[in-house]
C-alpha angles and dihedrals in degrees: 000000000000115000110252125229114257117275121217092220095041101039112014112033091017153115092058104201148127114273162295108045133008093203090053107032105030096034092047091049091051092050089048092049093053091050090048087057092048091059094033091240093299098125120166102162137000126195118191124190126197122192113238090227092056131084097249097061092076101026108039093098101034093047094042104248089137096054091040095052095044090043090056090046088056093047099257119149115235089247094051111118088214090066088090090066097046096111091052091046091052089052091049089053091051095247112150111223126190130178113187138172111234129164108235102144100259111195096202119056093226099052124150116198105192136184114187124188118201127210090269089057092249111148125215122190119207134179115198137166136207107225098187138278093047092301119136143185127206103210107174136025113184090340093307117120120243136161108216120162098167094251100109141042102263125206111190118195116194121201134193125213095003140141137217089256092054092048092049089052091052090049091053090052092048090049091054095047103040128063127211099018108172097197136348128187141152141214132195134199129170092350091305117115143193132200115200116202116191118197140162091235139040112267113250124248087241092059090048095049099038099056118336095070088048095059112125115260095008111157107168143003125211121188121196129188123213119272098191120088093234122041125219130239136205096237101033113169121178127196093241138007104198142019095270092053090046092054091048093051090046092054094044094049098031091237128162121227094262090049090053090052090049091049093048098049093043091056095037092055100032089234135129127265089248091055090052091051091047093052091049091049089054090054092048090051091051091049092050093048090048092053091048 
């Protein structure tokens, strides 16, 4: 995937959250929210492992990774005041929660190795990392590689007894049938495969029924919604990329600083001016409530 330009709401003003740490609270909550979607909210047990050589082993409780992750798993927003009580709420709901320190050779210091069991006793294994500033990356789902940052609608297609050739054939079919795919990729391990479709919209039931569910060897479909305020796009062009370019655009168009910010975020997110204003109003409301 191509690296996206910075977003004001994602990277500068955001993440909007309770303290103390964006890489612990907000990132953990976003990882938890994506896993909540994977099991459709039907969580029975969650087991989280931190490597002793990583940063989370000694800080996950003090910096709030535990309440952030469980809060996301329960559907709380990172700015929700109730996030503080997420561990108690999980206990009240009968969800078994375990955080353990286990040496498994994590490459990244902020690695979450997670096993979640749903109410049907189906287990899903996830490896995710917090990359700073509330940003995340889901790297593995059931030993299959993915690259999920929470900035697209994700449709994950899992296959049994498949090959790279079969998956490539399915990708070609999907490419012919679907419009406006941002990215599509696949991974394979031990004859099990995964196709990851990234879009700016949720795939329709018609698309699912007409051909996706008929793909050979398809075992399971997971659909994930974005968790970042501003989504990404394949061909994302912004009006300026640094301060010098911003000053030049401001002079040429006679724009004030707030108008430059409005222009930038509108084009970065592919959204309307009103949507930018609405998102900013939400942040101001949260700030005021926090102060009160």
